[in-house]
FIMARZA-257627 format. One record per residue: residue in three letters; x, y, z of N, C-alpha, C in turn. Coordinates in pm, whole numbers, padded with zeros to 5 digits, always signed. Each point is the difference from the previous one (the first is absolute). Layout:
BEGIN
AlaXYZXYZXYZ...
# end
This chain:
BEGIN
Met+12521+12861+16727+00080-00076-00071+00065-00107+00090Val-00040-00096-00057+00085-00162+00068+00190+00004+00001Gln+00029+00072-00059+00139+00014-00023+00071+00125-00030Asn+00102+00043+00033+00057+00148-00056+00045-00035-00146Leu+00010+00146-00054+00078-00046-00131+00136+00092+00013Pro+00070-00089-00052+00144+00046+00000-00011+00133-00070Ser+00122+00104+00043+00002+00135-00009-00007+00021-00129Glu+00095-00070-00088+00010+00025-00160-00112-00038-00103Arg-00126-00023+00088-00104-00058-00114-00132+00097+00055Glu-00100+00005-00100-00096+00070+00039-00096-00052-00105Val-00172+00015+00102-00091-00080-00065-00027+00068-00104Val-00042-00056-00139-00050+00051-00102-00151-00052-00025Ser-00042-00123+00055-00120-00017-00059-00038-00096+00126Leu-00161+00021+00016-00079-00065+00135-00090-00055-00041Ile-00031-00124-00020-00156-00108-00049-00042-00016+00132Pro-00126+00033+00049-00027-00038+00125-00101-00135-00042Lys-00013-00107+00081-00086-00114-00048-00141-00024+00087Gln+00073+00050+00180-00140-00019+00035+00045+00061+00119Phe-00154+00057+00094+00003+00104+00148-00023-00164+00035Ser+00003+00127+00174-00037-00138+00090-00050+00108+00099Val-00141+00042+00071-00048+00055+00084+00014-00096+00128Asp+00030+00045+00101+00001-00070+00155-00044-00141-00049Gly+00116-00067-00081-00017-00142-00011-00109-00020-00084Phe-00041+00040-00074-00090-00035-00125+00055+00030-00136Asn+00061-00117-00054+00099-00009-00107-00094-00006-00145Asn+00084+00000-00118-00063-00011-00162-00069+00164+00040Ile-00006+00086+00016-00058+00117-00051+00058+00072-00094Arg-00064+00012-00109+00061+00049-00115-00010+00174+00024Asp-00078+00068+00034-00034+00144+00020-00052+00043+00141Pro+00080+00029+00129-00055+00016+00120+00002+00142+00054Arg-00050+00068-00133-00042+00182+00017-00166-00058+00053Gly-00040+00099+00136-00147-00020+00016-00014-00085+00114Met+00116-00085+00027+00018-00105+00091+00001+00064+00141Ile-00046-00026+00112+00040+00053+00127+00098-00132+00048Gly+00109+00060+00076+00108-00114+00070+00087+00106+00070Val+00098-00112+00097+00089+00057+00066+00136-00021-00096Arg+00027-00123-00025+00150-00039-00083-00029+00004-00122Leu+00046+00065-00129+00036-00029-00107+00112-00042-00039Glu-00003-00108-00088+00122-00094-00039-00011-00020-00141Met+00096+00013-00088-00002-00033-00140+00114-00087-00053Lys-00043-00086-00103+00118-00106-00041+00008+00043-00168Gly+00148+00018-00021+00000+00039-00136+00149-00047-00031Leu+00027+00037-00161+00148+00013-00030+00026+00128-00004Ile+00160+00000+00029+00074+00155-00012+00107-00036-00099Tyr-00005+00099-00104+00139-00052-00101+00084+00109+00052Thr+00117-00039+00000+00141+00108+00043+00084-00010-00138Ala+00074+00128-00025+00104+00030-00092+00083+00072+00069Pro+00149+00010-00055+00099+00083+00054-00056+00142-00003Lys+00023+00093+00136-00015+00128-00007+00041+00096-00147Thr+00115-00044-00013+00061+00121-00066-00077-00037-00161Ile-00048-00129-00033-00064-00006-00119-00129+00055+00021Val-00065-00018+00103-00159+00070+00015+00001+00128-00033His+00130+00096+00087+00029+00132+00026+00071+00059-00153Asn+00047-00090-00055+00032+00058-00150-00104+00003-00084Thr-00119-00098+00020-00071-00005-00086-00095+00136+00041Lys-00062-00004+00128-00064+00103+00000+00031+00136-00039Lys+00151+00022+00006+00064+00122+00001-00067+00026-00201Ala+00038-00077-00059-00026-00008-00134-00115+00046-00053Ile-00108-00065+00090-00140-00014-00043-00014+00169+00052Gln+00053+00053+00113-00061+00093+00055+00064+00134-00102Gln+00149-00043-00057+00045+00118-00112-00064+00034-00088Ala-00118-00155-00014-00089+00023-00167-00127+00066+00047Gly+00004+00052+00088-00088+00127+00070-00145-00123+00041Leu+00026-00111+00023-00108-00125+00057-00001-00031+00124Asn-00142-00009+00093+00006-00047+00108-00008-00132+00018Ile+00035-00076+00104-00040-00139+00018-00082-00009+00084Thr-00125-00071-00014-00077-00022+00105-00009-00149+00020His+00076-00096-00068-00007-00129+00040+00076-00066-00071Lys+00070-00136+00055+00135-00066-00049-00046-00135-00026Val+00073-00064-00118-00052-00160-00011+00121-00043-00056Ile+00000-00146+00026+00130-00067-00057-00051-00030-00152Ser+00052+00032-00082-00017-00013-00147-00033-00141-00044Pro+00053-00106+00069-00063-00165-00038-00150-00002+00062Met-00024+00059+00093-00133+00002+00075-00127+00056-00083Ala+00093+00127-00099-00131+00092-00093+00034-00154-00141Leu+00082-00018-00012-00001-00081-00131-00063-00120+00005Ser-00025-00062+00156-00076-00115+00004-00142+00013-00032Gln-00048+00142-00001-00128+00021+00024-00035-00041-00190Val+00083+00020-00072-00071-00003-00158+00095-00120-00062Val+00141-00059+00045+00022-00075-00060-00028-00163+00025Leu-00027+00010+00140-00070-00146+00049-00154-00013+00015Asp-00068-00089-00029-00153-00027+00027+00006-00044+00143Asp-00102-00034+00083-00041-00044+00131+00058-00105+00022Gly-00020-00110-00089+00040-00121+00018+00173-00026+00052Glu+00084+00090-00108+00145+00020-00005+00056+00096+00101Ser-00077+00097+00069+00044+00045+00136-00067-00056+00094Asp-00062-00074+00000-00038-00095+00165+00082-00100-00012Phe+00036-00094-00106+00081-00134-00020+00120+00029+00000Gly+00039+00126-00086+00168+00028+00014+00042+00022-00152Ala+00081+00119-00013+00042-00019-00152+00141+00116+00020Val+00075-00016-00134+00093+00054+00014+00015+00135-00092Ile-00021+00122+00043+00027+00137-00112+00153+00030-00029Ile+00033-00013-00139+00112+00041-00050+00003+00133-00029Asp+00007+00105-00016-00010+00122-00025+00136+00094-00055Met+00008-00062-00153+00098+00061-00081+00058+00135-00064Gly+00043+00083+00092-00021+00119-00023+00129+00048-00059Ala+00013+00139-00015+00110+00014-00093+00143+00023+00095Gly-00043+00029+00127+00149+00012+00072+00012-00083+00081Gln-00107-00070+00043+00026-00153+00071-00100-00086-00004Thr+00020-00105+00019-00122-00133+00010-00055-00019+00142Thr-00103+00004+00034-00059-00044+00140-00049-00143+00000Ala+00008-00068+00055-00045-00141+00042-00092-00019+00143Ser-00130-00005-00032-00114-00006+00159-00055-00082+00002Val-00030-00071+00129-00083-00116+00036-00097+00043+00069Val-00107-00013-00073-00160+00029+00085-00060-00133+00033His-00049-00025+00121-00049-00082+00024-00134+00051+00118Asp-00088-00106+00029-00103+00053+00016-00031+00165+00027His-00011+00043-00086-00024+00164-00053+00116+00072+00117Asn+00125-00061+00033+00073+00086+00027+00164-00034-00084Leu+00061+00133+00060+00093+00003-00076+00109-00096+00081Lys+00088-00084-00044+00064-00102+00109+00144+00018-00022Leu+00028+00033-00124+00165+00000-00065+00017+00090-00107Ser+00086+00093+00010+00059+00116-00084+00127+00007-00058Thr+00036-00055-00083+00172+00018-00062-00027+00096-00110Val+00169+00026-00005+00021+00123-00114+00135-00019-00056Asp-00001-00017-00141+00139-00036-00055-00002+00143-00082Phe+00101+00062+00026+00019+00160-00028+00053-00009-00160Glu-00057-00079-00103+00016-00004-00125-00145-00023-00086Gly+00004+00073-00110-00159-00030-00055+00029+00037-00158Gly-00103+00059-00058+00009+00062-00144+00121+00091-00035Asp+00038+00073+00051+00095+00084-00027+00156-00052-00003Tyr-00003-00108+00100+00123-00083+00002+00008-00062-00140Val-00116-00050-00043+00000-00085-00177-00010+00088-00103Thr-00039+00123+00019+00071+00126-00132+00102-00001+00038His+00063+00010+00094+00126+00023+00017+00096-00110-00056Asp-00027-00112+00017+00111-00108-00031-00028+00007-00185Ile-00130+00031-00040-00013-00002-00153+00111+00134-00050Ser+00001+00107+00044+00061+00104+00002+00168+00016-00013Val+00064-00090+00144+00134-00041-00055+00014-00086-00062Val-00095-00132-00027+00082-00108-00104-00002+00065-00102Leu-00148+00049-00058-00004+00039-00140+00047+00129-00017Asn+00094+00046+00099+00055+00153-00040-00089+00109-00059Thr-00128-00016+00082-00096+00101-00070-00050+00097+00136Thr-00069+00102-00051-00034+00130+00090-00115-00086+00094Ile-00038+00046+00105-00092-00028+00082-00133-00010-00056Glu-00017+00093-00057-00142+00047-00071-00047-00126-00098Asn+00126-00043-00088-00001-00104-00105-00011-00138+00061Ala+00067-00009+00103-00008-00119+00061-00158-00010+00067Ser-00050+00089+00026-00141+00005+00094-00116-00034-00120Gln+00029+00046-00082-00067-00050-00129-00010-00082-00061Leu+00142-00071+00014+00034-00149-00073-00114-00108+00127Lys+00016+00022+00117-00044-00093+00069-00136-00006+00021Leu-00063+00150-00024-00146-00003-00026-00037-00078-00104Tyr+00023+00012-00111-00073+00000-00137+00108-00152-00061Tyr+00116-00072+00064+00033-00120-00030+00060-00060+00050Gly-00049+00034+00157+00055-00088+00128-00094-00109-00024Asn+00083-00106+00074-00041-00127+00046+00087-00086+00122Ala-00083-00081+00078+00050-00015+00115+00067-00178-00018Asp-00025-00067-00103+00041-00103-00058+00081-00033-00131Ser+00115+00015+00027+00082-00015-00127-00044-00101-00113Ser-00025-00108+00056-00046-00137-00073-00128+00050-00088Asp-00079+00063+00008-00132+00033-00010+00043+00117-00131Ala+00118+00099+00019+00008+00094-00085+00067-00042-00106Ser-00034+00083-00098+00044-00027-00173+00147+00041-00023Thr+00057-00100-00073+00136-00017-00020-00011+00100-00151Glu-00091-00035-00083+00036+00082-00102-00065+00165-00011Glu-00081-00013+00072-00065+00151+00015+00097+00091+00082Asn+00071+00123-00102+00113+00085+00022-00051+00123+00079Val+00056+00054+00059-00047+00140+00088+00115+00102-00003Ser-00020+00129-00072+00102+00089-00033+00016+00069+00129Val+00147+00055+00011+00032+00061+00120+00087+00115-00032Glu-00001+00078+00068+00042+00147-00025+00116-00010+00115Val+00131-00031-00062+00128-00007+00079+00092+00143-00006Val+00014-00016+00155+00056+00115+00038+00140+00051-00061Gly+00012+00123-00070+00151-00023-00092-00001-00029-00143Lys-00091-00110-00039-00041-00002-00126-00100+00064-00085Ser+00047+00006-00134-00136+00104-00055-00054-00120-00053Asp-00016-00140-00050-00096-00076-00070-00033-00089+00134Pro-00131-00018+00027-00084-00094+00113+00054-00171-00031Glu+00023-00053+00073+00071-00122+00026-00178-00121-00014Ser+00015-00100-00040-00090-00096+00030+00015-00150+00067Ile-00116+00003+00115+00043-00118+00084-00121-00075-00002Ser+00010-00122+00061-00116-00092-00013-00068+00030+00116Glu-00170-00057+00013-00085+00031+00091+00049-00121+00096Glu+00077-00073-00001+00045-00128+00062+00116+00058+00118Tyr+00063+00076-00114+00136+00060+00093-00060+00128+00119Leu-00110+00089-00022-00053+00068+00050-00067-00085+00125Ala-00102-00100-00028-00046-00090+00109+00125-00060+00101Glu+00124-00024-00026+00073-00056+00060+00018+00083+00119Ile+00037+00129-00050+00037+00143+00111-00090-00013+00095Ile-00109+00037-00052-00155+00042+00137+00016-00150+00058Glu+00021-00109-00062-00031-00151+00064+00053-00018+00137Ala+00159+00045-00036+00090-00017+00089-00035+00074+00120Arg-00040+00157-00004-00026+00047+00122-00128-00053+00064Leu-00082-00017-00066-00107-00043+00047-00017-00111+00090Glu+00090-00058-00060+00054-00144+00088+00050+00025+00109Gln+00074+00042+00036+00116+00066+00102-00122+00078+00087Ile-00105+00050-00033-00081+00084+00110-00059-00098+00039Phe-00075-00111-00071-00049-00098+00053+00042-00094+00095Thr+00099-00033-00052+00071-00084+00095+00035+00055+00119Arg+00046+00115+00018+00031+00070+00135-00111-00039+00096Leu-00121+00083-00064-00164+00001+00067+00000-00185+00063Lys+00016-00040-00054-00043-00199+00022+00034-00020+00148Asp+00139+00030+00009+00048-00055+00153-00089+00044+00065Pro-00028+00121+00073-00079+00009+00070-00170-00021-00010Leu-00021-00002-00089-00128-00069-00019-00004-00175+00020Glu+00068-00048-00015+00073-00136+00033-00047-00046+00180Asp+00093+00116+00019+00013+00013+00135-00096-00021+00087Ala-00087+00118-00055-00142+00037+00072-00089-00100-00024Gly+00010-00088-00135-00097-00110-00003-00096+00046-00110Ala+00036+00115-00046-00117+00070-00091-00055-00062-00111Leu+00131-00031-00040-00033-00058-00165-00085-00159+00023Ser-00027-00037+00125-00145-00091+00026-00124+00039-00015Leu-00014+00125+00017-00121+00053-00006-00077-00041-00130Pro-00146+00018+00012-00073-00077-00091-00031+00113-00100Gly+00005+00127+00058+00014+00091-00144+00070+00048-00070Gly+00116-00078+00035+00107+00051-00095+00054+00081-00007Ile+00061+00055-00109+00065+00160-00041-00092+00073-00108Val-00008+00131+00046-00066+00099-00102+00134+00090-00014Leu+00014+00001-00150+00107+00102-00043-00087+00149-00027Thr+00040+00134+00023-00068+00117-00015+00132+00113-00010Gly-00042+00093-00046+00124+00130-00038+00061+00002-00076Gly+00036+00094-00072+00057+00025-00136+00039-00101-00106Val+00111-00066+00082+00086-00150-00052-00095-00104-00045Ala-00124-00016+00083-00069-00109-00023-00038+00017-00118Ala+00012+00104-00089-00040-00028-00100+00043-00026-00131Thr+00148-00056+00027+00099-00060-00072-00090-00106-00030Pro+00034-00078-00155-00070-00088-00029+00112-00155+00029Asn-00099-00081+00055+00069-00127+00028+00067+00002+00166Val-00025+00167+00083+00038-00031+00123-00054-00131+00104Glu-00129-00031-00020-00069-00054+00079+00070-00147-00032Lys+00052-00034-00144+00074-00169+00001+00108+00020+00094Leu+00088+00134-00042+00147-00020+00072-00038+00013+00175Ala-00122+00088+00049-00021-00056+00129-00050-00090+00049Lys-00059-00102-00070-00038-00126-00009+00073-00122+00038Gln+00141+00037-00068+00084-00101-00037+00105+00005+00110Ile+00006+00130+00067+00114+00025+00130-00094-00019+00137Phe-00128+00050+00012-00090-00023+00134-00040-00142-00027Asp-00046-00058-00084-00079-00135+00002-00113-00006+00035Val-00079+00105-00017-00129+00000+00055-00112+00095-00097Lys-00078-00025+00011-00130+00088-00062+00011+00126-00037Val+00033+00062-00100+00058+00163-00029-00140+00046-00093Lys-00058+00117-00009-00046+00083-00078+00000+00121+00008Ser-00033+00071-00076+00025+00169-00008-00111+00073+00027Tyr-00004+00131+00072-00144+00073+00028+00040+00107-00086Val-00113+00050-00080-00043+00101-00087-00132+00081+00042Pro+00000+00119+00037-00096+00051+00069-00097+00008-00142Ser-00138-00018+00038-00114-00059-00144-00068+00171-00004Gln+00061+00114+00079-00117+00135-00036+00098+00058-00131Met-00113+00043-00043+00010+00093-00145+00103+00092+00007Gly+00111+00015-00050+00114+00069-00008+00131-00057+00110Met-00028-00086+00064+00119-00011+00093+00009-00171+00005Arg-00024-00036-00143+00014-00157-00010+00160-00006-00023Tyr+00115-00026+00106+00118+00044-00014+00048-00054+00169Pro+00068-00122-00013+00058+00008+00145+00092+00088+00089Ser+00032+00133-00060+00035+00097+00088-00081+00038+00037Tyr-00123+00024+00019-00110+00071+00037-00021-00088+00110Ser-00001-00111+00020-00041-00076+00131-00016+00054+00088Leu+00113+00062+00063+00060+00065+00176-00101+00110-00016Gly-00043+00090-00100-00014+00135-00010-00201-00052+00041Leu-00041-00119-00069-00092-00019+00018-00056-00059+00127Gly+00069-00047+00041+00049-00088+00142-00047+00096+00120Leu+00112+00118-00015-00013+00110+00087-00149+00053+00019Val-00076+00053-00146-00109+00031-00006-00097-00114+00060Thr+00000-00092-00008-00087-00102+00041+00022-00003+00164Tyr+00146-00024+00046-00027-00012+00131-00063+00116+00066Ala+00048+00127-00053-00068+00113+00052-00136-00002+00016Ser-00056-00059-00148-00158+00023+00031-00093-00087+00102Arg+00104-00109+00030-00056-00088+00078+00015-00024+00147Leu+00089+00150+00027+00049+00004+00156-00114+00054+00078Asn-00025-00062+00103-00126+00061+00102+00055+00087+00092Asp-00097+00080+00076+00005+00061+00081+00111-00071+00182Ile-00035-00134+00002+00074-00050+00114+00148+00026-00041Gly+00032-00068-00146+00161+00042-00050+00063+00076+00056Ile-00075+00147-00062+00070+00150-00025-00006+00017+00187Ile-00084-00057+00081+00016+00065+00149+00087-00098+00047Ala+00037-00099-00005+00087-00084+00037+00154+00053+00011Asp-00019-00001-00165+00169+00069-00053+00038+00114+00036Asn-00123+00119-00008+00036+00105+00090+00014+00026+00125Val-00017-00094+00090+00034-00048+00128+00146-00040+00016Val-00003-00102-00077+00123-00048+00040+00158+00106-00059Asn-00017+00078-00103+00058+00071-00039+00022+00151+00067Gly-00101+00032+00109-00012+00093+00077-00058+00101-00084Ala-00097-00018-00112-00080+00062-00026-00094+00107+00068Ala-00037-00095+00074-00156+00032+00090+00028+00093+00092Ile+00100+00008+00036+00100+00089+00109-00018+00134-00028Ser+00058+00046-00175-00036+00150-00057-00132+00008-00027Leu-00097-00097-00037-00126+00047-00002-00020+00051+00110Arg-00026-00021+00144-00048+00005+00115+00074+00151+00009Arg+00121+00023+00000+00056+00176-00017-00062+00067-00102Ser-00002-00035-00063-00051+00071-00140-00175+00063+00025Ala-00060-00064+00083-00123+00006+00014-00063+00123+00082Pro+00090+00032+00107-00004+00151+00066+00005+00098-00089Gln+00093-00008-00082+00013+00110-00110-00102+00030-00095Ala-00087-00112-00007-00088-00020-00116-00137+00085+00080Ser+00015-00009+00124-00127+00061+00066+00023+00134+00008Val+00119+00047+00030+00054+00113-00002-00028+00100-00124Gln+00019-00060-00133-00002+00052-00117-00131+00031-00027Glu-00115-00092+00048-00129-00023-00045-00052+00126+00059Gln+00026+00047+00142-00050+00075+00086+00044+00163-00057Thr+00130+00016-00050+00041+00129-00042-00055+00000-00154Val-00055-00091-00048-00053+00020-00138-00181+00058+00001Asn-00053-00049+00135-00150+00001+00009-00008+00133+00055Glu+00087+00038+00112+00010+00129+00071-00048+00156-00077Pro+00082+00014-00096-00001+00123-00063-00118-00005-00062Glu-00099-00037-00007-00131-00033-00116-00094+00078+00087Pro-00029-00002+00147-00089+00060+00067+00022+00173+00052Lys+00196-00023-00002+00052+00142+00035-00055+00087-00123Thr+00024-00045-00112-00028+00073-00138-00145+00038+00018Val-00065-00050+00054-00176+00027-00008-00016+00107+00083Arg+00056-00015+00153-00037+00106+00087+00082+00103+00019Gln+00119-00013-00030+00075+00104+00052+00078+00109-00156Asp+00011-00064-00093+00106+00029-00136-00095+00041-00081Pro-00083+00076-00090-00090+00016-00089+00104+00030-00104Glu+00139+00005+00018+00065+00055-00133+00001-00115-00137Pro+00007-00120+00064-00006-00127-00096-00127+00009-00141Lys-00115+00021+00102-00146+00045-00057+00035+00108-00111Lys+00083+00129+00011-00011+00071-00084+00115-00013-00099Lys+00130-00086+00007+00074-00053-00124-00121-00070-00063Ala-00044-00077+00062-00088-00128-00073-00100+00084-00129Gln-00026+00115+00046-00082+00041-00059+00020+00124-00123Glu+00136+00001+00008+00126+00098-00076-00030-00037-00140Pro+00001-00139-00068+00022-00032-00099-00150+00005-00069Lys-00091+00042+00055-00139+00030-00039-00063+00124+00061Pro+00019+00098-00048-00014+00109-00012-00130+00076-00014Glu-00062-00046-00107-00132+00024-00016-00075-00073+00075Lys-00006-00107+00043-00093-00100+00104-00007+00105+00130Gly+00135+00039+00029+00034+00080+00137-00134+00150-00035Lys+00017+00038-00088-00036+00130-00027-00145-00015+00006Lys-00058-00100-00031-00167-00024-00025-00029-00028+00136Met+00073-00105+00083-00032-00046+00135-00015+00169+00083Ser+00077+00075-00005-00009+00134+00055-00081+00080-00023Lys-00048-00001-00142-00115+00076-00011-00125-00044+00057Val-00035-00153+00010-00103-00038+00031-00006+00041+00184Lys+00097-00010+00036+00055+00025+00176-00066+00145+00009Asp+00039+00092-00038-00014+00129-00002-00163+00012-00055Phe-00060-00069-00081-00133+00017-00010-00082-00035+00141Trp+00044-00116+00024-00103-00055+00074+00031+00094+00169Ser+00138+00067+00019+00027+00037+00096-00068+00179+00035Lys-00085+00002-00094-00132+00142+00008-00082-00084+00075Phe-00024-00087-00018-00150-00062+00084+00017-00071+00112Phe+00119-00050+00011+00032-00072+00122+00104+00028+00093Asp+00034+00015+00087+00140-00006+00095+00105-00083-00026
# end
């Protein structure tokens, strides 16, 4: 590696771009070639060790093993962006429940990722606090009557709200509910705008693509366009049973894994030290293989007991065989 990593950071993902064998560049797959010096150019994504360790620990406690890691925006770009948007550049805003992530993809690579630690749960909390209702009721109000544009919401249609401490529900207008939602989403978008502007991401021709559960809120594209002043669209998976923005990341991870080639896995394992553990485990595998294969000739030459045990479940067949042997023994030695 051309530069050392800080002690508090760890490699999360490696994406190889090209290999060089003895000075010959632009090699995609060097396996099978003969050479003295092998070099690789690629992109390494790092993250704080504490975050990576805690994530690994949670996955292991769930009874799962990690075979490969990937930055989630890279997986999202596999399905959210088309080839032109990934090449010329676009911004993906993943509006999840716990946080909102803005990622810049250009030349099929992740160039920038910034996180705002507010998401759909904060919108639900705002509704709960302002209307003095439970989180469950606030979530239902957001899902069925929510709107990201108060000017488009109806002032005549009323929504029934169960208020804590009151036996009778109260009525509020859809416009009032939309004002609560709009205020929080506007605050999130405004905070994300500054780092995107500083990086020049808002001038990319692909514009902004919204995804995640909060992206299903009506008129959220209109609100984002007003704040960012660029082209904005939402992505919804087209697969049957997955036509909701919150399934985008899961679909992206599956798609990324299906397109991952052997070279990417090998390079990532080498950087993360997995290749060393594989070499150490190889002799153990050969020893186990020998111990499994050796008992077979021993049971044939030295230990006739297994045959007798195998014949015990079928006593009738054994008796017939002994009678046949006794008969032929009278004629032959």
